MIROKOL-150640 format. One record per residue (C-alpha): residue number from 0; residue in three letters; x, y, z. Coordinates in pm, 1 decimal. Layout:
BEGIN
   nulum   rodo          u          v          w
     NUM    ALA          X          Y          Z
...
END
This chain:
BEGIN
   nulum   rodo          u          v          w
       0    MET   -11179.0     6885.4     2686.7
       1    ARG   -10830.4     6942.0     2771.1
       2    ILE   -10751.4     6573.8     2909.8
       3    LYS   -10912.7     6418.6     2675.9
       4    SER   -10698.0     6565.5     2381.8
       5    ILE   -10411.4     6505.7     2676.3
       6    THR   -10528.9     6225.7     2675.6
       7    PHE   -10558.1     6076.6     2321.9
       8    ILE   -10200.9     6261.3     2227.8
       9    SER   -10081.2     6067.7     2481.4
      10    LEU   -10276.5     5655.8     2452.1
      11    LEU   -10160.5     5719.5     2038.5
      12    LEU    -9775.7     5761.4     2097.2
      13    VAL    -9732.7     5496.0     2337.6
      14    LEU    -9934.7     5284.4     2053.6
      15    VAL    -9693.0     5362.4     1827.1
      16    LEU    -9346.9     5478.0     2057.9
      17    LEU    -9457.2     5024.9     2142.4
      18    PRO    -9422.1     4842.9     1891.7
      19    LEU    -9067.3     5018.9     1756.5
      20    SER    -8895.2     4987.3     2109.3
      21    LEU    -8955.6     4649.3     2077.0
      22    GLY    -8814.0     4623.6     1761.5
      23    ALA    -8499.6     4789.8     1912.8
      24    GLN    -8544.4     4438.3     2197.8
      25    LYS    -8394.3     4198.9     1895.4
      26    LYS    -8136.9     3946.9     2070.8
      27    PRO    -7812.3     4047.9     1962.9
      28    LEU    -7585.7     3807.2     1773.8
      29    PRO    -7372.7     3527.2     1953.2
      30    PRO    -7006.6     3608.3     2026.6
      31    LEU    -6711.0     3549.8     1676.8
      32    LEU    -6638.3     3177.5     1766.1
      33    THR    -6253.9     3286.1     1771.5
      34    THR    -5979.9     3559.9     1702.4
      35    LYS    -5790.3     3551.2     1429.6
      36    GLU    -5482.3     3615.5     1684.0
      37    GLU    -5565.1     3264.6     1804.2
      38    VAL    -5591.7     3110.6     1462.7
      39    VAL    -5285.8     3279.5     1400.5
      40    GLN    -5121.2     3072.7     1648.7
      41    PHE    -5288.1     2778.5     1543.5
      42    PHE    -5133.1     2760.4     1250.4
      43    ALA    -4819.9     2876.6     1408.5
      44    ALA    -4862.8     2600.3     1646.7
      45    TYR    -4905.1     2339.7     1319.4
      46    SER    -4653.3     2441.2     1106.6
      47    ASP    -4371.9     2416.4     1367.7
      48    ARG    -4558.6     2035.8     1375.3
      49    TYR    -4566.4     1901.2     1049.9
      50    ILE    -4202.4     2050.4     1005.7
      51    GLN    -4155.6     1858.9     1338.3
      52    LYS    -4267.1     1572.8     1210.3
      53    ASP    -4439.6     1485.3     1517.9
      54    VAL    -4778.7     1303.5     1415.0
      55    ASN    -4948.7     1271.6     1784.6
      56    GLY    -4903.5     1624.4     1886.6
      57    PHE    -4986.6     1742.0     1460.4
      58    LEU    -5301.5     1517.3     1523.4
      59    SER    -5380.7     1674.9     1868.0
      60    LEU    -5463.4     1912.6     1600.1
      61    PHE    -5763.8     1680.1     1478.5
      62    SER    -6115.5     1664.3     1575.8
      63    SER    -6207.2     1339.7     1611.7
      64    LYS    -6452.1     1323.6     1381.3
      65    ALA    -6254.3     1553.4     1150.9
      66    ILE    -6243.2     1512.7      746.8
      67    GLN    -6024.2     1480.0      524.7
      68    ASN    -6039.8     1535.6      187.5
      69    GLN    -6392.0     1471.0      150.3
      70    LYS    -6266.6     1102.3      224.8
      71    ASP    -6054.0      963.7      559.8
      72    GLY    -6183.9     1008.6      896.1
      73    LEU    -5836.3     1055.9     1181.6
      74    GLU    -5769.3      701.8     1125.5
      75    GLY    -5636.3      739.0      725.0
      76    ILE    -5495.8     1065.5      833.9
      77    ARG    -5348.5      962.1     1118.9
      78    THR    -5216.4      647.8      839.4
      79    ASP    -5136.1      932.1      539.6
      80    TYR    -4902.1     1227.1      764.6
      81    ALA    -4717.3      902.7      958.3
      82    ASN    -4654.9      721.2      616.9
      83    PHE    -4506.0     1119.4      507.5
      84    PHE    -4335.7     1231.2      750.2
      85    ASP    -4157.2      837.9      752.0
      86    ARG    -4030.1      935.5      430.0
      87    SER    -3916.7     1259.2      512.1
      88    LEU    -3606.5     1362.1      622.9
      89    THR    -3662.4     1733.2      621.0
      90    LEU    -4014.8     1933.6      574.4
      91    LEU    -4076.1     2234.4      482.4
      92    PHE    -4455.7     2416.7      491.8
      93    ARG    -4494.8     2719.6      387.7
      94    MET    -4876.4     2945.2      362.3
      95    GLU    -4949.0     3206.2      155.9
      96    GLU    -5158.0     3385.4       91.7
      97    MET    -5394.1     3355.6      362.4
      98    ASN    -5741.1     3437.9      413.3
      99    MET    -5947.3     3366.3      669.2
     100    GLU    -6282.3     3455.8      786.1
     101    ILE    -6435.9     3389.5     1133.4
     102    TYR    -6802.9     3320.0     1204.5
     103    GLN    -7019.5     3235.0     1563.5
     104    ASN    -6937.0     2833.4     1515.0
     105    ALA    -6618.5     2758.3     1267.0
     106    VAL    -6332.4     2950.1     1095.4
     107    GLU    -6292.7     2922.9      735.4
     108    VAL    -5916.4     2846.2      591.5
     109    LYS    -5868.4     2919.1      258.2
     110    GLY    -5492.6     2944.8       90.8
     111    HIS    -5249.7     2821.9      -94.4
     112    TYR    -4917.6     2578.0       36.7
     113    GLN    -4583.6     2496.0      -16.6
     114    ILE    -4375.1     2228.1      110.9
     115    ASP    -4065.2     2217.3       70.7
     116    GLN    -3958.1     1786.1       70.3
     117    VAL    -3670.2     1561.4       64.5
     118    LEU    -3697.0     1227.1       91.0
     119    ASN    -3491.0     1011.7      341.2
     120    LYS    -3425.7      748.6       37.6
     121    GLY    -3161.2      898.5     -204.8
     122    GLY    -3207.5     1199.1      -35.0
     123    GLU    -3484.6     1319.1     -357.5
     124    ARG    -3597.6     1706.7     -285.6
     125    LYS    -3970.6     1798.7     -429.7
     126    ILE    -4184.6     2008.2     -428.9
     127    LEU    -4571.2     1991.6     -345.7
     128    LYS    -4765.3     2317.2     -369.2
     129    GLY    -5142.9     2408.8     -477.7
     130    ASN    -5444.9     2524.0     -259.0
     131    ILE    -5579.2     2471.9       41.0
     132    ARG    -5878.0     2480.9      278.8
     133    TRP    -5981.4     2422.3      633.5
     134    VAL    -6280.6     2459.2      881.5
     135    LEU    -6172.1     2485.8     1231.0
     136    GLY    -6431.4     2393.8     1506.1
     137    LYS    -6360.8     2449.9     1861.1
     138    GLU    -6396.8     2161.3     2107.9
     139    ASN    -6348.6     2233.0     2470.6
     140    GLY    -6223.1     2564.8     2387.0
     141    VAL    -5936.6     2461.4     2232.1
     142    LEU    -5993.4     2481.5     1781.6
     143    LYS    -5940.9     2197.5     1649.6
     144    ILE    -5904.3     2074.9     1244.4
     145    LEU    -6305.4     1933.6     1139.2
     146    SER    -6175.8     1953.0      810.5
     147    LEU    -5939.9     1955.9      601.0
     148    ASP    -5896.2     1965.7      174.7
     149    TYR    -5614.9     2015.5      -77.8
     150    GLN    -5539.2     1998.0     -421.6
     151    ASN    -5153.6     1969.1     -516.8
     152    ASP    -5103.8     2154.2     -816.6
     153    LYS    -5079.3     1908.6    -1146.0
     154    GLY    -4716.4     1876.8    -1265.6
     155    VAL    -4481.2     2023.4     -965.6
     156    GLY    -4168.9     1902.6     -869.5
     157    PRO    -3875.5     1692.7    -1021.8
END
């Protein structure tokens, strides 16, 4: 009788604990896409290439599938920045209130930007500022801009 009781209790424990242990064996979440340090380095390169007006270096930070302001593909982005850089004698780019969210498959960065531009023609100084949002992904292990959305504040400038 004692052996039957022990067998019954053992069987009962197995039936109760087995589902609990199976539930604890969930697959771990995939790792985050990147680190905060890598994103900070990415934006240091972004700012440096922008200030240097290095069109090709700047565009190398974009995915071939990148979209700007929900409409322009890479060729439109190239045209916009090439024209903007060509019109500029000097550029300064600054980010404020930068907020980054790193996920398993993307990075979202939001903030406020300010661009101090001195024009080639006449030396006129313009200040452009507003909200900006990037979505970054990885291509061949390297961070790239998948989308960029920005809006200039109205009434800003000389």
